[in-house]
Structures are given as C-alpha cells and as structure tokens.
C-alpha positions in Angstrom: 56.9 57.7 65.1 60.4 59.2 64.6 59.8 62.0 67.0 62.8 63.0 69.0 63.3 60.3 71.6 64.3 62.6 74.4 60.9 63.4 75.8 61.9 66.7 77.6 64.9 68.2 75.8 66.7 71.0 77.6 66.9 73.0 74.5 66.6 72.0 70.9 69.6 72.8 68.7 68.9 74.9 65.7 71.5 76.4 63.2 71.0 78.3 59.9 73.5 79.5 57.3 73.4 80.6 53.7 74.6 78.0 51.2 77.0 80.5 49.6 78.8 81.4 52.9 82.5 80.8 53.1 83.3 77.3 54.5 79.6 76.4 54.5 80.3 72.7 53.8 82.8 72.5 56.7 80.5 74.2 59.1 77.5 72.1 58.2 79.6 68.9 58.3 80.6 69.8 61.9 77.0 70.6 62.9 75.8 67.2 61.5 78.5 65.4 63.3 77.6 66.9 66.6 74.0 65.6 66.3 74.8 62.1 65.1 74.3 59.3 67.7 77.4 58.3 69.7 76.3 54.7 70.0 78.2 52.7 67.3 75.4 50.1 66.9 72.7 52.7 66.0 71.8 52.6 62.3 71.4 55.9 60.6 68.8 56.5 57.9 68.5 59.6 55.7 64.9 60.3 54.4 64.9 62.7 51.6 61.3 64.1 51.1 60.0 65.7 47.9 59.1 65.2 44.3 60.8 65.9 41.0 57.4 67.2 39.6 58.1 70.5 41.3 61.4 72.3 41.0 61.4 73.7 44.5 60.2 70.4 46.0 63.0 68.5 44.3 65.6 69.4 46.9 65.1 66.2 48.9 65.2 63.8 45.9 68.2 65.5 44.5 70.1 65.0 47.8 69.0 61.4 47.9 70.1 60.7 44.4 73.5 62.3 45.0 74.0 60.2 48.2 72.8 57.0 46.5 75.4 57.5 43.9 78.2 57.5 46.5 79.1 53.8 46.9 81.0 54.5 50.1 78.2 56.4 51.8 77.4 54.3 54.9 74.0 55.5 55.9 70.7 54.1 54.5 69.0 56.5 52.0 65.4 56.7 51.1 64.0 59.2 48.6 65.6 59.7 45.2 64.5 61.1 41.8 63.7 57.6 40.6 62.0 56.5 43.9 60.8 59.7 45.7 59.3 59.8 49.2 56.4 62.3 49.0 53.0 63.1 50.4 51.2 60.1 48.9 53.6 57.4 50.1 55.3 59.0 53.1 53.3 57.1 55.8 54.0 53.7 54.1 57.7 54.5 53.7 58.0 55.4 57.4 56.4 52.1 58.4 58.8 50.2 56.1 61.8 52.1 57.5 60.7 51.3 61.1 60.4 47.7 60.2 63.7 47.4 58.3 65.7 49.7 60.6 64.3 49.5 64.1 65.5 52.1 66.6 67.4 53.9 63.8 68.5 57.5 64.0 66.5 59.3 61.3 67.7 62.4 59.4 64.8 64.1 57.6 65.6 66.3 54.6 63.1 68.5 52.9 62.6 71.8 51.1 60.7 74.7 52.7 59.5 78.2 52.1 60.4 81.2 54.2 61.1 84.9 54.4 62.7 86.6 51.4 66.0 87.3 53.3 66.2 83.6 54.3 66.0 82.1 50.8 69.1 80.1 50.1 69.6 79.2 53.8 70.0 75.7 55.1 68.7 74.8 58.6 70.0 72.0 60.7 68.6 71.0 64.0 67.3 68.6 66.6 63.8 67.1 66.1 61.8 66.2 63.1 61.2 67.9 59.8 57.5 68.7 59.2 56.8 68.0 55.5 53.9 69.8 53.9 53.8 72.6 56.5 54.7 75.2 53.9 51.7 74.2 51.7 49.3 73.5 54.6 49.4 69.7 54.4 49.0 67.5 57.4 51.8 64.9 57.1 53.7 62.9 59.8 56.9 64.4 61.2 60.1 62.7 60.1 63.4 62.5 61.9 65.4 62.7 65.1 67.3 65.4 63.2 66.3 67.6 60.3 67.9 69.5 57.5 65.8 71.9 55.4 66.6 74.2 52.6 64.7 77.4 52.2 64.2 77.5 48.4 61.7 80.3 47.9 59.4 82.8 49.6 56.3 81.8 51.6 53.0 83.5 52.1 51.3 83.5 48.7 50.3 80.7 46.2 52.8 78.3 47.7 52.3 75.5 45.1 52.9 78.0 42.3 56.0 79.4 44.1 57.5 75.9 44.5 56.9 75.0 40.9 58.6 78.3 39.7 61.7 78.0 41.9 65.1 78.4 40.2 66.7 75.0 39.7 70.1 76.5 40.0 69.5 77.4 43.7 68.0 74.0 44.5 71.0 72.2 42.8 73.6 74.2 44.7 71.8 73.5 48.0 71.4 69.8 47.3 75.1 69.5 46.4 76.1 71.2 49.7 73.8 69.1 51.8 74.9 65.8 50.1 78.6 66.7 50.4 78.2 67.7 54.1 76.4 64.5 54.9 79.0 62.4 53.2 81.9 64.1 55.1 80.0 63.8 58.4 79.3 60.1 57.7 83.0 59.4 57.1 84.0 61.1 60.4 81.2 59.2 62.1 82.5 55.9 60.6 86.0 56.6 61.9 84.7 57.3 65.4 82.5 54.2 65.2 85.5 52.0 64.3 87.7 53.4 67.0 85.0 52.9 69.6 84.7 49.2 68.7 88.5 48.4 68.8 89.4 45.9 71.5 91.4 47.3 74.4 94.3 45.1 75.5 94.6 44.6 79.2 98.3 45.1 79.2 98.2 48.2 77.0 99.2 50.5 79.9 101.4 48.1 81.8 104.8 49.5 82.5 107.6 47.2 81.6 
C-alpha cells in the first residue's frame, strides 16, 4: 500500500541538503514541485509520522501541526502533535487514508538517524519513507514521495539518542519542511487551476 506506483522506475530521484544552507527553502520547494503529480484531479495527502513523546521523533508531528495551522494549505494532512501518526496506529491510519482519499499521491514525512556529518540534512526523494527503520521496527512503508530529516546520529542506543535530540534542530527543520511544502502547494495549485481553464475554440483565430 502506498508504494511507488511506477513498478520499474528508471532511477529514483534522491536529493539532500543541510537545513542551514543558503536558499534551502527555495531549493526544497523546487524539488517538491518537481515530484508532485501533474494530473490536476489527483488528491495529495501529507502523512507526518512520529510522536511528541520523543524530541527527535517529533519532527513529523511538528510539520503536521504547522501545516494544519495554515488555513490556505490545500493538501490533506495527517499527523500532528494533538493527533500523531505513530507505530501503534500507523496501519489503521493508512487504511483510513486509502478509504478517504483513494488513488491519492502520498508524501511521507519522518525523522531519521544517520551519520554524524549528515545531521541536520533533509532528504527528498521518490518512493516511500520507511518509518521505524532507524530503531529496527518493522512498519509499513508510506508514500509515493518521502521527506526525512536526519535529527541525530545512528548506531548506538537509538531510542536514547532520539529522546535526547536537541529540540532547536528539530524545530528549525520542521519549519523549513512546512514552509517548503506550503510554497510548493501554492505553485501546484496555480498549475492545477491553469490546466483546468477552458480553451476557447476561437482563441487563435486570426481576425
């Protein structure tokens, strides 16, 4: 469920950059826009995975809360600080999303652990996010597209590391992801509206 629908992709797109890089928001917005569906009727759903019980794992719910607060945000959002999508309810939430938004394009967002020199980087790419991989949990993959934030270092006592991640880093990354998604959604909405405008038969007639 929610695996990339192209069965044999030529090459999956993957892009990473640090959240403090210059023009990071503009770059991420562009990358998101390039991956969003071109079909105007396809609903877009953002699934923000994580829990507020762990600082490092709160990235997803923080993004979801920020997006949910933007009244003009056109995509459906699941996973906030008040109503998180986490390991316990993930499968049920995915079934509900499939029922409520059939054939939707899913953007999966989650925190992850990585190498020391990758901490603070945001990854954007084709295909699903794999929640729980950093802490050796078997959970269903989520998304046609994924966005992950590397919040801390992997390799040792992952649960402890997530719980002792700096909130400052997580907040900055969440703000950047939310802002980029909002700007990309506005651009997508404009393209969608243009594509649905009626074309007059006599538009190109020479008088």
